[in-house]
C-alpha positions in Angstrom: 24.6 39.4 55.5 25.3 35.8 55.4 27.6 34.5 58.0 30.8 32.8 57.0 29.7 29.4 58.2 26.6 29.4 56.1 28.6 30.6 53.2 30.9 27.6 53.5 27.9 25.3 53.7 26.4 26.8 50.5 29.7 26.5 48.8 30.1 22.9 49.8 26.6 22.2 48.3 27.5 23.9 45.1 30.8 21.9 44.9 28.9 18.7 45.2 27.1 19.5 42.0 30.2 20.6 40.1 30.1 24.4 40.6 33.0 26.3 42.0 32.3 29.7 43.6 35.9 30.6 43.5 36.8 30.4 47.2 39.3 28.1 48.6 37.5 25.5 50.6 39.0 22.3 51.4 37.1 19.6 49.7 36.4 16.4 51.3 37.2 13.5 49.1 34.8 10.6 49.0 36.3 7.3 50.0 37.4 5.2 47.1 35.0 2.5 46.2 36.3 -1.0 46.4 37.1 -2.4 43.0 35.2 -5.6 42.3 37.1 -8.1 40.3 34.9 -10.4 38.2 35.5 -14.1 38.4 36.0 -16.2 35.3 32.5 -17.5 35.6 31.1 -14.0 35.6 33.2 -13.1 32.5 31.9 -16.1 30.6 28.3 -15.3 31.5 28.8 -11.7 30.4 30.4 -12.8 27.1 27.5 -15.2 26.5 25.0 -12.4 27.1 26.9 -10.1 24.7 26.9 -12.9 22.0 23.2 -13.6 22.6 22.4 -9.9 22.3 24.5 -9.6 19.1 22.7 -12.6 17.6 19.3 -11.1 18.4 20.4 -7.8 16.8 21.6 -9.5 13.7 18.3 -11.5 13.5 16.3 -8.3 13.8 18.4 -6.7 10.9 18.0 -9.8 8.7 14.3 -10.0 9.4 13.7 -6.3 8.7 15.7 -6.6 5.4 13.6 -9.6 4.4 10.4 -7.7 5.3 11.5 -4.8 3.1 12.2 -7.1 0.2 8.7 -8.7 0.5 7.1 -5.2 0.7 8.9 -4.2 -2.5 7.6 -7.3 -4.2 4.1 -6.7 -2.9 4.2 -3.1 -4.2 5.3 -4.3 -7.7 2.5 -6.9 -7.8 -0.1 -4.3 -6.7 1.1 -1.9 -9.5 0.8 -4.7 -12.0 -2.6 -5.6 -10.7 -3.8 -2.0 -11.1 -2.5 -2.0 -14.7 -4.4 -5.2 -15.4 -7.6 -3.9 -13.8 -7.4 -0.8 -16.0 -6.9 -2.9 -19.1 -9.9 -5.0 -18.2 -12.1 -1.9 -17.7 -11.0 -0.6 -21.1 -11.8 -4.0 -22.8 -15.1 -4.1 -21.1 -16.0 -0.7 -22.5 -14.9 -1.8 -25.9 -17.0 -5.0 -25.7 -20.1 -3.0 -24.7 -19.5 -0.5 -27.5 -18.9 -3.3 -30.1 -22.1 -5.2 -28.9 -24.2 -2.1 -29.4 -26.9 -2.7 -32.1 -26.2 0.6 -33.8 -22.4 -0.2 -34.0 -23.2 -3.5 -35.4 -25.6 -2.0 -38.0 -23.1 0.6 -39.0 -20.3 -1.9 -39.4 -22.5 -4.2 -41.5 -23.6 -1.4 -43.8 -20.2 0.3 -44.2 -17.7 -2.5 -44.0 -19.7 -5.5 -45.3 -22.0 -3.7 -47.7 -25.1 -5.2 -46.3 -28.5 -3.7 -46.9 -32.0 -4.2 -45.6 -34.0 -6.7 -47.7 -37.1 -5.5 -49.6 -40.4 -7.2 -49.0 -39.9 -9.3 -52.2 -36.5 -10.6 -50.9 -37.8 -11.9 -47.6 -38.0 -15.7 -47.4 -40.2 -17.3 -44.8 -39.4 -20.7 -43.3 -43.1 -21.6 -42.8 -45.6 -20.4 -45.3 -48.1 -19.7 -42.6 -45.9 -16.9 -41.3 -45.9 -15.1 -44.6 -48.5 -12.3 -44.8 -51.0 -12.4 -47.5 -50.1 -9.0 -48.9 -47.5 -6.4 -48.2 -47.5 -5.7 -44.4 -47.6 -2.0 -44.9 -50.6 -2.2 -47.1 -52.3 -4.6 -44.6 -51.8 -2.1 -41.8 -53.1 0.7 -44.0 -56.2 -1.2 -44.9 -56.9 -2.0 -41.2 -56.4 1.6 -40.2 -58.9 3.0 -42.7 -61.6 0.2 -42.4 
């Protein structure tokens, strides 16, 4: 068993930490701390620190709001840029398709009514470029001779 003196020591330790074991032990009161009265100079200095801290906090809030506004503008510009890049890619594909020789030929025949010229309709700028006879016949003669 625990002796009574040890029990009181345990109880005093528990009381220090805010626990009451239910026994009636006289508690020792701590001496009252002396109250420090701040001078006017200290009060002014504390008020200046508080105002400075408040100004810094307001500055942080304003700068974060400005940064959020800039981020919103940047995001909208990026979205517009992405749309423009997609449109450029679409136009590039359309240009490559329109410049394709088969597309040009199809458009010339169907929409403009153009046809290939016959050998009699061909006009040469220099007479020396003109073959003596029909080119097909010339190739045929060379092939069999």
